[in-house]
C-alpha positions in Angstrom: 108.1 94.2 87.4 107.8 98.0 87.9 105.0 99.9 86.5 103.5 103.4 87.0 100.4 104.3 88.9 99.3 107.8 87.9 102.9 108.8 87.5 104.1 107.1 90.7 106.4 104.1 90.5 105.2 100.9 92.2 106.1 97.3 92.2 103.9 94.2 91.9 106.3 91.4 92.5 104.8 88.5 94.3 105.6 85.4 92.2 107.6 83.7 95.0 105.9 85.5 97.9 104.1 83.5 100.6 101.2 86.0 100.4 100.7 85.5 96.6 97.7 83.3 97.4 95.9 86.3 98.8 96.1 88.2 95.5 95.3 85.0 93.5 92.2 84.4 95.6 91.1 88.0 95.4 91.2 87.7 91.6 88.7 84.8 92.0 86.4 87.0 94.1 87.5 85.3 97.4 88.6 87.3 100.4 91.1 85.1 102.3 93.6 85.3 105.1 96.1 83.0 106.8 95.5 80.8 109.8 98.3 79.2 111.8 98.0 75.4 111.8 99.9 75.3 115.1 98.2 77.8 117.4 95.0 78.6 115.3 95.6 82.4 115.1 94.1 84.3 112.2 96.2 87.2 110.9 96.4 89.4 107.9 98.3 87.6 105.2 102.0 87.4 105.9 104.7 84.7 105.9 105.0 83.6 109.5 102.6 83.5 112.5 103.1 86.6 114.6 102.1 84.6 117.7 104.2 81.5 117.6 106.4 82.0 114.6 105.2 79.0 112.7 106.4 79.2 109.1 103.5 77.4 107.5 100.0 78.7 107.2 96.5 77.6 106.0 94.5 79.8 103.7 90.9 80.3 104.7 88.1 82.2 103.1 86.5 84.9 105.3 82.8 85.8 105.1 83.8 89.5 104.6 81.2 90.8 107.0 81.7 92.7 110.3 81.5 96.1 111.8 83.3 99.4 111.9 86.1 99.3 114.5 87.6 102.8 113.7 87.1 105.4 111.0 88.7 108.6 109.6 88.2 110.9 106.7 91.3 111.4 104.5 91.7 114.9 103.1 95.3 114.8 101.8 97.1 112.3 99.6 99.8 111.7 97.1 99.0 112.9 93.5 97.8 109.4 92.4 94.9 109.5 94.8 94.0 113.2 94.7 90.9 112.6 92.5 89.5 110.4 95.3 89.7 113.0 98.0 88.1 113.2 100.4 87.7 109.5 101.1 86.8 107.4 104.1 89.2 104.9 105.6 87.8 102.3 107.9 89.3 99.6 110.1 86.7 96.8 110.1 86.5 94.1 112.7 85.4 91.1 110.7 83.1 88.4 112.2 86.1 86.1 112.4 87.8 88.6 114.7 90.5 89.9 112.3 91.0 93.6 111.8 91.1 94.8 108.1 91.7 98.4 106.8 90.1 99.6 103.6 88.4 102.5 101.9 84.7 102.8 102.6 82.4 103.6 99.7 78.6 104.1 99.2 78.3 105.9 102.6 78.6 109.3 104.2 81.2 109.8 106.9 78.7 111.4 109.3 76.4 108.4 109.0 79.1 105.9 110.0 79.4 105.0 113.7 81.6 102.5 115.5 79.7 99.2 115.3 78.0 100.0 112.0 77.6 96.7 110.0 79.9 96.6 106.9 80.9 94.1 104.3 83.8 93.7 101.9 83.3 94.2 98.2 86.0 93.0 95.8 86.6 95.3 92.9 89.2 96.6 90.5 91.1 99.7 91.5 93.7 101.2 89.1 93.3 98.0 87.1 94.3 95.8 90.1 92.3 93.4 92.1 91.4 95.2 95.3 88.7 95.5 98.0 86.6 98.1 99.8 84.1 98.2 102.6 80.5 99.1 101.9 77.5 99.2 104.3 76.0 95.8 105.0 
């Protein structure tokens, strides 16, 4: 299925995807990721374990809390995101140890430091289930 996001083409085709449960869980207000049943590694949702190559995975719900690992302020973007400029992009290290990238809202860039406590907030963005970071 191809649709348009502010004039830009995009595709939301996951019916047979191994990461479809991530989007289904997000729609139910659950932030989840994959865990390897063989070696125990947590990784951002994708088909196979990047550590041992295991083709099956378990879905686990994350607390969604952690701290800022890296940050930047974005000042240029494609037309679809121009109204959001400037915005803060953060890589958060969640309590479970996994790194997650997302926009940061409800904060000023200057006030954010590496190690600042953050949490994930699930919300709609462009009519799609999405997530952001906010101060904890």
